[in-house]
N, CA, C and O atoms as a Tripos MOL2 file, in Angstrom:
@<TRIPOS>MOLECULE
protein
  228   227    57     0     0
PROTEIN
NO_CHARGES

@<TRIPOS>ATOM
      1 N         -92.6110 -198.6050 -114.3530 N.3       1 MET1
      2 CA        -93.4610 -197.6020 -113.6980 C.3       1 MET1
      3 C         -94.2760 -198.2910 -112.6770 C.2       1 MET1
      4 O         -94.7020 -199.4370 -112.8180 O.2       1 MET1
      5 N         -94.4790 -197.5240 -111.6150 N.am      2 THR2
      6 CA        -95.2630 -198.0840 -110.4900 C.3       2 THR2
      7 C         -96.7950 -198.0490 -110.8660 C.2       2 THR2
      8 O         -97.2180 -197.4400 -111.8490 O.2       2 THR2
      9 N         -97.5500 -198.7270 -110.0300 N.am      3 THR3
     10 CA        -98.9700 -198.7870 -110.2590 C.3       3 THR3
     11 C         -99.6210 -197.3770 -110.1700 C.2       3 THR3
     12 O        -100.5000 -197.0390 -110.9620 O.2       3 THR3
     13 N         -99.1770 -196.5930 -109.2140 N.am      4 ILE4
     14 CA        -99.7350 -195.2310 -109.0070 C.3       4 ILE4
     15 C         -99.4140 -194.3750 -110.2270 C.2       4 ILE4
     16 O        -100.2620 -193.6020 -110.6730 O.2       4 ILE4
     17 N         -98.1950 -194.4980 -110.7810 N.am      5 ALA5
     18 CA        -97.8240 -193.6930 -111.9890 C.3       5 ALA5
     19 C         -98.7390 -194.1330 -113.1460 C.2       5 ALA5
     20 O         -99.1990 -193.2770 -113.9020 O.2       5 ALA5
     21 N         -99.0010 -195.3560 -113.2990 N.am      6 LEU6
     22 CA        -99.8820 -195.8220 -114.4320 C.3       6 LEU6
     23 C        -101.3080 -195.3260 -114.1810 C.2       6 LEU6
     24 O        -102.0080 -194.9850 -115.1350 O.2       6 LEU6
     25 N        -101.7400 -195.2780 -112.9660 N.am      7 LEU7
     26 CA       -103.0620 -194.8210 -112.6570 C.3       7 LEU7
     27 C        -103.1800 -193.2910 -112.9570 C.2       7 LEU7
     28 O        -104.1670 -192.8360 -113.5360 O.2       7 LEU7
     29 N        -102.1870 -192.5550 -112.5620 N.am      8 VAL8
     30 CA       -102.1720 -191.1150 -112.8760 C.3       8 VAL8
     31 C        -102.1650 -190.8830 -114.3770 C.2       8 VAL8
     32 O        -102.8770 -190.0080 -114.8710 O.2       8 VAL8
     33 N        -101.3450 -191.6770 -115.1310 N.am      9 LEU9
     34 CA       -101.3210 -191.5920 -116.5240 C.3       9 LEU9
     35 C        -102.6850 -191.8590 -117.2020 C.2       9 LEU9
     36 O        -103.0890 -191.1410 -118.1170 O.2       9 LEU9
     37 N        -103.3380 -192.8470 -116.7550 N.am     10 VAL10
     38 CA       -104.7040 -193.1710 -117.3200 C.3      10 VAL10
     39 C        -105.6460 -192.0400 -116.9810 C.2      10 VAL10
     40 O        -106.4180 -191.6070 -117.8370 O.2      10 VAL10
     41 N        -105.6050 -191.5420 -115.7370 N.am     11 LEU11
     42 CA       -106.5060 -190.4190 -115.3810 C.3      11 LEU11
     43 C        -106.1850 -189.1620 -116.2050 C.2      11 LEU11
     44 O        -107.1100 -188.4410 -116.5790 O.2      11 LEU11
     45 N        -104.9920 -188.8910 -116.4830 N.am     12 LEU12
     46 CA       -104.6290 -187.7500 -117.3070 C.3      12 LEU12
     47 C        -105.0620 -187.9270 -118.7560 C.2      12 LEU12
     48 O        -105.4990 -186.9640 -119.3860 O.2      12 LEU12
     49 N        -104.9560 -189.0810 -119.2720 N.am     13 VAL13
     50 CA       -105.5100 -189.4120 -120.5750 C.3      13 VAL13
     51 C        -107.0290 -189.1330 -120.6250 C.2      13 VAL13
     52 O        -107.5240 -188.5220 -121.5720 O.2      13 VAL13
     53 N        -107.7210 -189.5700 -119.6370 N.am     14 LEU14
     54 CA       -109.1680 -189.4260 -119.5490 C.3      14 LEU14
     55 C        -109.5210 -187.9140 -119.4110 C.2      14 LEU14
     56 O        -110.4660 -187.4450 -120.0460 O.2      14 LEU14
     57 N        -108.7860 -187.1830 -118.6100 N.am     15 VAL15
     58 CA       -109.0530 -185.7350 -118.5490 C.3      15 VAL15
     59 C        -108.7810 -185.0210 -119.8600 C.2      15 VAL15
     60 O        -109.5210 -184.1160 -120.2460 O.2      15 VAL15
     61 N        -107.7140 -185.4270 -120.5470 N.am     16 ILE16
     62 CA       -107.4280 -184.8570 -121.8560 C.3      16 ILE16
     63 C        -108.4990 -185.1150 -122.9060 C.2      16 ILE16
     64 O        -108.8510 -184.2440 -123.7010 O.2      16 ILE16
     65 N        -109.0250 -186.4010 -122.8780 N.am     17 ALA17
     66 CA       -110.1170 -186.7290 -123.7700 C.3      17 ALA17
     67 C        -111.3500 -185.9350 -123.4070 C.2      17 ALA17
     68 O        -112.0300 -185.4260 -124.2980 O.2      17 ALA17
     69 N        -111.6690 -185.8100 -122.0980 N.am     18 LEU18
     70 CA       -112.8360 -185.0580 -121.6860 C.3      18 LEU18
     71 C        -112.7990 -183.6210 -122.1020 C.2      18 LEU18
     72 O        -113.7900 -183.1040 -122.6180 O.2      18 LEU18
     73 N        -111.6750 -182.9490 -121.8930 N.am     19 VAL19
     74 CA       -111.4990 -181.5600 -122.2000 C.3      19 VAL19
     75 C        -111.6050 -181.3440 -123.7340 C.2      19 VAL19
     76 O        -112.3100 -180.4590 -124.2190 O.2      19 VAL19
     77 N        -110.8580 -182.2090 -124.4650 N.am     20 SER20
     78 CA       -110.8700 -181.9740 -125.9460 C.3      20 SER20
     79 C        -112.2360 -182.3050 -126.4650 C.2      20 SER20
     80 O        -112.6660 -181.6300 -127.4010 O.2      20 SER20
     81 N        -112.9790 -183.2850 -125.9530 N.am     21 GLY21
     82 CA       -114.2690 -183.5060 -126.3600 C.3      21 GLY21
     83 C        -115.2430 -182.3830 -126.0850 C.2      21 GLY21
     84 O        -116.0830 -182.0330 -126.9140 O.2      21 GLY21
     85 N        -115.1000 -181.8230 -124.8770 N.am     22 GLY22
     86 CA       -115.9090 -180.6310 -124.5190 C.3      22 GLY22
     87 C        -115.6980 -179.5010 -125.4700 C.2      22 GLY22
     88 O        -116.6460 -178.8910 -125.9650 O.2      22 GLY22
     89 N        -114.4210 -179.2190 -125.7270 N.am     23 LEU23
     90 CA       -114.1150 -178.1100 -126.6320 C.3      23 LEU23
     91 C        -114.6030 -178.3850 -128.0670 C.2      23 LEU23
     92 O        -115.0260 -177.4530 -128.7510 O.2      23 LEU23
     93 N        -114.5540 -179.6180 -128.5270 N.am     24 ALA24
     94 CA       -115.0800 -179.9990 -129.7850 C.3      24 ALA24
     95 C        -116.5920 -179.7980 -129.8390 C.2      24 ALA24
     96 O        -117.1320 -179.3590 -130.8540 O.2      24 ALA24
     97 N        -117.2680 -180.1210 -128.7420 N.am     25 TYR25
     98 CA       -118.7070 -179.9630 -128.6740 C.3      25 TYR25
     99 C        -119.0350 -178.4440 -128.6990 C.2      25 TYR25
    100 O        -119.9670 -178.0310 -129.3890 O.2      25 TYR25
    101 N        -118.3120 -177.6620 -127.9880 N.am     26 LEU26
    102 CA       -118.5560 -176.2070 -127.9990 C.3      26 LEU26
    103 C        -118.3490 -175.6470 -129.4320 C.2      26 LEU26
    104 O        -119.1300 -174.8270 -129.9150 O.2      26 LEU26
    105 N        -117.3060 -176.1050 -130.0640 N.am     27 ALA27
    106 CA       -117.0930 -175.6180 -131.4270 C.3      27 ALA27
    107 C        -118.2220 -176.1420 -132.3830 C.2      27 ALA27
    108 O        -118.6060 -175.4670 -133.3380 O.2      27 ALA27
    109 N        -118.7210 -177.3410 -132.0870 N.am     28 TYR28
    110 CA       -119.8460 -177.8740 -132.9700 C.3      28 TYR28
    111 C        -121.0760 -176.9950 -132.7420 C.2      28 TYR28
    112 O        -121.7910 -176.6840 -133.6940 O.2      28 TYR28
    113 N        -121.3280 -176.5970 -131.5160 N.am     29 ARG29
    114 CA       -122.4720 -175.7760 -131.2310 C.3      29 ARG29
    115 C        -122.3950 -174.3850 -131.7840 C.2      29 ARG29
    116 O        -123.4190 -173.7570 -132.0540 O.2      29 ARG29
    117 N        -121.1650 -173.8870 -131.9580 N.am     30 HIS30
    118 CA       -120.8750 -172.5620 -132.5410 C.3      30 HIS30
    119 C        -119.8590 -172.6860 -133.7030 C.2      30 HIS30
    120 O        -118.6630 -172.4330 -133.5640 O.2      30 HIS30
    121 N        -120.4300 -173.0950 -134.8590 N.am     31 PRO31
    122 CA       -119.5090 -173.4320 -135.9900 C.3      31 PRO31
    123 C        -118.7420 -172.2770 -136.4800 C.2      31 PRO31
    124 O        -117.7360 -172.4790 -137.1610 O.2      31 PRO31
    125 N        -119.1250 -171.0920 -136.1970 N.am     32 ALA32
    126 CA       -118.3340 -169.9310 -136.7120 C.3      32 ALA32
    127 C        -117.0100 -169.8380 -136.0250 C.2      32 ALA32
    128 O        -116.0850 -169.2200 -136.5510 O.2      32 ALA32
    129 N        -116.8840 -170.4440 -134.8400 N.am     33 ALA33
    130 CA       -115.6880 -170.3400 -134.0350 C.3      33 ALA33
    131 C        -114.5290 -171.1210 -134.8000 C.2      33 ALA33
    132 O        -113.5790 -170.4900 -135.2640 O.2      33 ALA33
    133 N        -114.6150 -172.4010 -134.9150 N.am     34 ARG34
    134 CA       -113.5880 -173.2220 -135.5460 C.3      34 ARG34
    135 C        -114.2670 -174.5620 -135.9270 C.2      34 ARG34
    136 O        -115.3970 -174.8810 -135.5570 O.2      34 ARG34
    137 N        -113.4600 -175.3020 -136.7010 N.am     35 GLU35
    138 CA       -113.8380 -176.6710 -137.0150 C.3      35 GLU35
    139 C        -113.7820 -177.5150 -135.7590 C.2      35 GLU35
    140 O        -112.7610 -177.4630 -135.0730 O.2      35 GLU35
    141 N        -114.7950 -178.2890 -135.4010 N.am     36 PRO36
    142 CA       -114.8140 -179.0490 -134.1690 C.3      36 PRO36
    143 C        -113.6560 -180.0380 -134.0580 C.2      36 PRO36
    144 O        -113.1090 -180.2090 -132.9680 O.2      36 PRO36
    145 N        -113.2750 -180.6790 -135.1260 N.am     37 LEU37
    146 CA       -112.1570 -181.6980 -135.0230 C.3      37 LEU37
    147 C        -110.8640 -180.9700 -134.7600 C.2      37 LEU37
    148 O        -110.0410 -181.4500 -133.9800 O.2      37 LEU37
    149 N        -110.6590 -179.8530 -135.3690 N.am     38 VAL38
    150 CA       -109.3800 -179.1140 -135.1970 C.3      38 VAL38
    151 C        -109.2990 -178.6030 -133.7830 C.2      38 VAL38
    152 O        -108.2050 -178.6160 -133.2170 O.2      38 VAL38
    153 N        -110.3680 -178.1570 -133.1740 N.am     39 VAL39
    154 CA       -110.3440 -177.6840 -131.8540 C.3      39 VAL39
    155 C        -110.0560 -178.8420 -130.8940 C.2      39 VAL39
    156 O        -109.2320 -178.6910 -129.9920 O.2      39 VAL39
    157 N        -110.6920 -179.9530 -131.0590 N.am     40 GLY40
    158 CA       -110.4850 -181.1260 -130.2300 C.3      40 GLY40
    159 C        -109.0760 -181.6440 -130.3230 C.2      40 GLY40
    160 O        -108.4790 -182.0030 -129.3080 O.2      40 GLY40
    161 N        -108.5330 -181.6900 -131.5190 N.am     41 LEU41
    162 CA       -107.1650 -182.1470 -131.6700 C.3      41 LEU41
    163 C        -106.1540 -181.1670 -131.0930 C.2      41 LEU41
    164 O        -105.1520 -181.5830 -130.5120 O.2      41 LEU41
    165 N        -106.4080 -179.8580 -131.2490 N.am     42 ALA42
    166 CA       -105.4740 -178.9330 -130.7160 C.3      42 ALA42
    167 C        -105.4620 -178.9840 -129.2320 C.2      42 ALA42
    168 O        -104.4020 -178.9040 -128.6120 O.2      42 ALA42
    169 N        -106.6050 -179.1150 -128.6520 N.am     43 ALA43
    170 CA       -106.6940 -179.1790 -127.1950 C.3      43 ALA43
    171 C        -105.9520 -180.4360 -126.6400 C.2      43 ALA43
    172 O        -105.2210 -180.3610 -125.6530 O.2      43 ALA43
    173 N        -106.1810 -181.6140 -127.3350 N.am     44 ALA44
    174 CA       -105.4690 -182.7770 -126.9490 C.3      44 ALA44
    175 C        -103.9930 -182.6440 -127.0380 C.2      44 ALA44
    176 O        -103.2570 -183.0610 -126.1440 O.2      44 ALA44
    177 N        -103.5570 -182.0620 -128.1190 N.am     45 ALA45
    178 CA       -102.1410 -181.8610 -128.3670 C.3      45 ALA45
    179 C        -101.5100 -180.9010 -127.3280 C.2      45 ALA45
    180 O        -100.4290 -181.1630 -126.8000 O.2      45 ALA45
    181 N        -102.2200 -179.7790 -127.0500 N.am     46 ALA46
    182 CA       -101.7270 -178.8450 -126.0730 C.3      46 ALA46
    183 C        -101.5980 -179.4980 -124.6950 C.2      46 ALA46
    184 O        -100.5410 -179.4280 -124.0670 O.2      46 ALA46
    185 N        -102.6910 -180.1400 -124.2240 N.am     47 LEU47
    186 CA       -102.6270 -180.7880 -122.9120 C.3      47 LEU47
    187 C        -101.6160 -181.8970 -122.8730 C.2      47 LEU47
    188 O        -100.9250 -182.0530 -121.8670 O.2      47 LEU47
    189 N        -101.5020 -182.6510 -123.8940 N.am     48 GLY48
    190 CA       -100.4660 -183.6810 -123.9640 C.3      48 GLY48
    191 C         -99.0480 -183.1660 -123.8890 C.2      48 GLY48
    192 O         -98.1730 -183.7670 -123.2660 O.2      48 GLY48
    193 N         -98.8450 -182.0310 -124.5460 N.am     49 ALA49
    194 CA        -97.5430 -181.4930 -124.5430 C.3      49 ALA49
    195 C         -97.1600 -180.8670 -123.1950 C.2      49 ALA49
    196 O         -95.9810 -180.7470 -122.8600 O.2      49 ALA49
    197 N         -98.1930 -180.4720 -122.4310 N.am     50 LEU50
    198 CA        -97.9920 -179.9490 -121.0630 C.3      50 LEU50
    199 C         -97.8090 -181.0330 -120.0590 C.2      50 LEU50
    200 O         -97.0200 -180.8980 -119.1240 O.2      50 LEU50
    201 N         -98.5450 -182.1360 -120.2410 N.am     51 VAL51
    202 CA        -98.5850 -183.1970 -119.2390 C.3      51 VAL51
    203 C         -97.4140 -184.1650 -119.4050 C.2      51 VAL51
    204 O         -96.8750 -184.6660 -118.4180 O.2      51 VAL51
    205 N         -97.0320 -184.4200 -120.6180 N.am     52 THR52
    206 CA        -96.0020 -185.4860 -120.8750 C.3      52 THR52
    207 C         -94.7110 -185.2280 -120.1400 C.2      52 THR52
    208 O         -94.1610 -186.1650 -119.5610 O.2      52 THR52
    209 N         -94.1920 -184.0180 -120.1260 N.am     53 PRO53
    210 CA        -92.9230 -183.9010 -119.3270 C.3      53 PRO53
    211 C         -93.0740 -184.1290 -117.8120 C.2      53 PRO53
    212 O         -92.1430 -184.5690 -117.1380 O.2      53 PRO53
    213 N         -94.2710 -183.8160 -117.3020 N.am     54 ILE54
    214 CA        -94.5180 -184.0220 -115.9300 C.3      54 ILE54
    215 C         -94.5940 -185.4820 -115.5940 C.2      54 ILE54
    216 O         -94.0490 -185.8920 -114.5690 O.2      54 ILE54
    217 N         -95.2580 -186.3100 -116.4230 N.am     55 VAL55
    218 CA        -95.4590 -187.6710 -116.2330 C.3      55 VAL55
    219 C         -94.1140 -188.4200 -116.3990 C.2      55 VAL55
    220 O         -93.8790 -189.4050 -115.6980 O.2      55 VAL55
    221 N         -93.2700 -187.9890 -117.2750 N.am     56 MET56
    222 CA        -92.0200 -188.6270 -117.5850 C.3      56 MET56
    223 C         -90.9500 -188.4320 -116.4180 C.2      56 MET56
    224 O         -89.9420 -189.1370 -116.3920 O.2      56 MET56
    225 N         -91.1750 -187.5360 -115.5310 N.am     57 ARG57
    226 CA        -90.2000 -187.2880 -114.4600 C.3      57 ARG57
    227 C         -90.1970 -188.3820 -113.5280 C.2      57 ARG57
    228 O         -89.4440 -188.3620 -112.5540 O.2      57 ARG57
@<TRIPOS>BOND
     1     1     2 1
     2     2     3 1
     3     3     4 2
     4     3     5 am
     5     5     6 1
     6     6     7 1
     7     7     8 2
     8     7     9 am
     9     9    10 1
    10    10    11 1
    11    11    12 2
    12    11    13 am
    13    13    14 1
    14    14    15 1
    15    15    16 2
    16    15    17 am
    17    17    18 1
    18    18    19 1
    19    19    20 2
    20    19    21 am
    21    21    22 1
    22    22    23 1
    23    23    24 2
    24    23    25 am
    25    25    26 1
    26    26    27 1
    27    27    28 2
    28    27    29 am
    29    29    30 1
    30    30    31 1
    31    31    32 2
    32    31    33 am
    33    33    34 1
    34    34    35 1
    35    35    36 2
    36    35    37 am
    37    37    38 1
    38    38    39 1
    39    39    40 2
    40    39    41 am
    41    41    42 1
    42    42    43 1
    43    43    44 2
    44    43    45 am
    45    45    46 1
    46    46    47 1
    47    47    48 2
    48    47    49 am
    49    49    50 1
    50    50    51 1
    51    51    52 2
    52    51    53 am
    53    53    54 1
    54    54    55 1
    55    55    56 2
    56    55    57 am
    57    57    58 1
    58    58    59 1
    59    59    60 2
    60    59    61 am
    61    61    62 1
    62    62    63 1
    63    63    64 2
    64    63    65 am
    65    65    66 1
    66    66    67 1
    67    67    68 2
    68    67    69 am
    69    69    70 1
    70    70    71 1
    71    71    72 2
    72    71    73 am
    73    73    74 1
    74    74    75 1
    75    75    76 2
    76    75    77 am
    77    77    78 1
    78    78    79 1
    79    79    80 2
    80    79    81 am
    81    81    82 1
    82    82    83 1
    83    83    84 2
    84    83    85 am
    85    85    86 1
    86    86    87 1
    87    87    88 2
    88    87    89 am
    89    89    90 1
    90    90    91 1
    91    91    92 2
    92    91    93 am
    93    93    94 1
    94    94    95 1
    95    95    96 2
    96    95    97 am
    97    97    98 1
    98    98    99 1
    99    99   100 2
   100    99   101 am
   101   101   102 1
   102   102   103 1
   103   103   104 2
   104   103   105 am
   105   105   106 1
   106   106   107 1
   107   107   108 2
   108   107   109 am
   109   109   110 1
   110   110   111 1
   111   111   112 2
   112   111   113 am
   113   113   114 1
   114   114   115 1
   115   115   116 2
   116   115   117 am
   117   117   118 1
   118   118   119 1
   119   119   120 2
   120   119   121 am
   121   121   122 1
   122   122   123 1
   123   123   124 2
   124   123   125 am
   125   125   126 1
   126   126   127 1
   127   127   128 2
   128   127   129 am
   129   129   130 1
   130   130   131 1
   131   131   132 2
   132   131   133 am
   133   133   134 1
   134   134   135 1
   135   135   136 2
   136   135   137 am
   137   137   138 1
   138   138   139 1
   139   139   140 2
   140   139   141 am
   141   141   142 1
   142   142   143 1
   143   143   144 2
   144   143   145 am
   145   145   146 1
   146   146   147 1
   147   147   148 2
   148   147   149 am
   149   149   150 1
   150   150   151 1
   151   151   152 2
   152   151   153 am
   153   153   154 1
   154   154   155 1
   155   155   156 2
   156   155   157 am
   157   157   158 1
   158   158   159 1
   159   159   160 2
   160   159   161 am
   161   161   162 1
   162   162   163 1
   163   163   164 2
   164   163   165 am
   165   165   166 1
   166   166   167 1
   167   167   168 2
   168   167   169 am
   169   169   170 1
   170   170   171 1
   171   171   172 2
   172   171   173 am
   173   173   174 1
   174   174   175 1
   175   175   176 2
   176   175   177 am
   177   177   178 1
   178   178   179 1
   179   179   180 2
   180   179   181 am
   181   181   182 1
   182   182   183 1
   183   183   184 2
   184   183   185 am
   185   185   186 1
   186   186   187 1
   187   187   188 2
   188   187   189 am
   189   189   190 1
   190   190   191 1
   191   191   192 2
   192   191   193 am
   193   193   194 1
   194   194   195 1
   195   195   196 2
   196   195   197 am
   197   197   198 1
   198   198   199 1
   199   199   200 2
   200   199   201 am
   201   201   202 1
   202   202   203 1
   203   203   204 2
   204   203   205 am
   205   205   206 1
   206   206   207 1
   207   207   208 2
   208   207   209 am
   209   209   210 1
   210   210   211 1
   211   211   212 2
   212   211   213 am
   213   213   214 1
   214   214   215 1
   215   215   216 2
   216   215   217 am
   217   217   218 1
   218   218   219 1
   219   219   220 2
   220   219   221 am
   221   221   222 1
   222   222   223 1
   223   223   224 2
   224   223   225 am
   225   225   226 1
   226   226   227 1
   227   227   228 2
@<TRIPOS>SUBSTRUCTURE
     1 MET1         2 RESIDUE 1 A MET
     2 THR2         6 RESIDUE 1 A THR
     3 THR3        10 RESIDUE 1 A THR
     4 ILE4        14 RESIDUE 1 A ILE
     5 ALA5        18 RESIDUE 1 A ALA
     6 LEU6        22 RESIDUE 1 A LEU
     7 LEU7        26 RESIDUE 1 A LEU
     8 VAL8        30 RESIDUE 1 A VAL
     9 LEU9        34 RESIDUE 1 A LEU
    10 VAL10       38 RESIDUE 1 A VAL
    11 LEU11       42 RESIDUE 1 A LEU
    12 LEU12       46 RESIDUE 1 A LEU
    13 VAL13       50 RESIDUE 1 A VAL
    14 LEU14       54 RESIDUE 1 A LEU
    15 VAL15       58 RESIDUE 1 A VAL
    16 ILE16       62 RESIDUE 1 A ILE
    17 ALA17       66 RESIDUE 1 A ALA
    18 LEU18       70 RESIDUE 1 A LEU
    19 VAL19       74 RESIDUE 1 A VAL
    20 SER20       78 RESIDUE 1 A SER
    21 GLY21       82 RESIDUE 1 A GLY
    22 GLY22       86 RESIDUE 1 A GLY
    23 LEU23       90 RESIDUE 1 A LEU
    24 ALA24       94 RESIDUE 1 A ALA
    25 TYR25       98 RESIDUE 1 A TYR
    26 LEU26      102 RESIDUE 1 A LEU
    27 ALA27      106 RESIDUE 1 A ALA
    28 TYR28      110 RESIDUE 1 A TYR
    29 ARG29      114 RESIDUE 1 A ARG
    30 HIS30      118 RESIDUE 1 A HIS
    31 PRO31      122 RESIDUE 1 A PRO
    32 ALA32      126 RESIDUE 1 A ALA
    33 ALA33      130 RESIDUE 1 A ALA
    34 ARG34      134 RESIDUE 1 A ARG
    35 GLU35      138 RESIDUE 1 A GLU
    36 PRO36      142 RESIDUE 1 A PRO
    37 LEU37      146 RESIDUE 1 A LEU
    38 VAL38      150 RESIDUE 1 A VAL
    39 VAL39      154 RESIDUE 1 A VAL
    40 GLY40      158 RESIDUE 1 A GLY
    41 LEU41      162 RESIDUE 1 A LEU
    42 ALA42      166 RESIDUE 1 A ALA
    43 ALA43      170 RESIDUE 1 A ALA
    44 ALA44      174 RESIDUE 1 A ALA
    45 ALA45      178 RESIDUE 1 A ALA
    46 ALA46      182 RESIDUE 1 A ALA
    47 LEU47      186 RESIDUE 1 A LEU
    48 GLY48      190 RESIDUE 1 A GLY
    49 ALA49      194 RESIDUE 1 A ALA
    50 LEU50      198 RESIDUE 1 A LEU
    51 VAL51      202 RESIDUE 1 A VAL
    52 THR52      206 RESIDUE 1 A THR
    53 PRO53      210 RESIDUE 1 A PRO
    54 ILE54      214 RESIDUE 1 A ILE
    55 VAL55      218 RESIDUE 1 A VAL
    56 MET56      222 RESIDUE 1 A MET
    57 ARG57      226 RESIDUE 1 A ARG
């Protein structure tokens, strides 16, 4: 992999972590919605499933 591809991969991982952390925080502030850990993991899994095929091309 080239350096730019590795940089894009690292940035995507950081974005996934930020989005899932934000969703977990929102779920923590409103506990009736969902369990915070489940929301964070679901967001990370969904974004990872969408981004992985793009990065692997």
